[in-house]
C-alpha positions, 0 to 999 in steps of 0.5 A, a space after each residue: 066340426 064337433 069332435 067325437 070321442 069314440 069309446 071302445 073296450 077290448 078284451 081278446 078281440 084280435 079276430 074282429 078288432 081290425 074291422 071295428 077300428 076301420 069302421 070308425 076310421 073310415 067315417 065320413 065325419 073324420 073329426 074324431 078320436 078313438 079311445 081304446 082300453 085293452 083289458 089285459 088281453 092275451 091274444 095280441 090285441 094290444 100289439 094290433 092296437 099299437 100298429 093302428 096307433 102308429 098309422 093313424 094319430 086318432 087311435 089312442 090305445 091304453 092298457 088297463 092297470 088291471 083287468 076290470 071288465 068292459 064297464 071299467 074299460 069304458 070308463 077309463 076311455 071316457 075319462 080321457 074324452 075331449 070330444 063334444 060327443 061321446 059315442 060307443 062301439 064294441 070291438 066286434 061290431 061295426 059302424 057304417 060310414 055315414 053313422 057319425 055324420 048322420 047322428 050329429 046332424 040328427 042330434 043337433 036338429 032335435 037338440 037331443 043330448 042322448 041319441 041312438 039309431 037302428 042297426 043291422 045284425 050280422 052273423 058271428 062269422 061275418 068276415 067283411 068290412 063295414 064299407 062292404 056290408 050289404 043290408 040284409 033285412 035283419 034290422 033292430 028298429 030304433 024307437 023315435 022317442 024314449 023317456 025314463 018310464 019307457 026305458 024302465 020297461 025295456 032297454 031301447 038303446 043299442 049300445 053300439 049306436 048310443 051317443 051323448 052330448 058332453 057339452 050338455 050332459 058333462 062327462 058321464 061315466 058308467 055305474 060300477 056294476 058287473 054287467 048292464 053298465 050301459 043300460 044303467 048309464 042311459 037310465 041315469 041320464 034320463 032320470 036327470 031329465 033328458 029323453 033319448 031320440 032315436 034315428 030310424 035309419 040303421 047305421 051300425 052292424 051288430 055281430 050276433 048269433 044266427 036268427 032265432 037263437 037266444 044265447 045263454 049270455 042273454 039269458 044270464 042278463 036276467 039276474 043283472 037286470 033284476 039287480 039293476 032295477 032293485 039296487 041301482 034304480 030302487 024299484 019295488 018288487 012289482 015294478 021290477 018284475 014288470 020291467 024284467 018281463 019287458 026285458 025278457 020279451 025284448 031279448 026274445 023278439 030281437 033274437 028272432 031278427 
């Protein structure tokens, strides 16, 4: 059975962290390691992580040497990965129990080194567990195939569903950027020639605002998307403008789900 390295950054996430971790530990594919980097939390998150580690040897927490943001925390975890696959989950989201097993099967069948899935959205105040989640009709649908050109128009990959094959791509770190590091990683993988395949079955749950709201956090990403297109991808102003329009449309559309 392939080993899956699950990467989770944590910062002051004590309220949602337990449900996120349990959603990984209750996967039907149990051959995994949960690599968690705590980014100098002040709310007791690290104490909670150590308790999980005492109960399950697959939970492997570490504290970042200094606060560096989610991208740096993810990279510290990726550097420790031993798995055949590297997957990502934030500390306020959840996986459904069949997620890892279904995605490994899908990746192997399609010989796809980068895969992602559809996912549900739940309200920010949801207090249940992944095993209790009832499908609610709020689904962000995965596109079946995404290449580099399509990915430039907009980010089709929900980070909580992404998984790459380390045996094919090697260990791939996120670029050193303040935000949008996950998007930059998918683009760098695709720029090197690997397309992404999407599994249309929703297999994860994203904690979001109420349907119809477009948060200020999403609006603030406009600036970081522009920097990504211009500085990281080296796009011209016209191409960056088109890409930014696509990103804005995606945020608006997803906010209505």
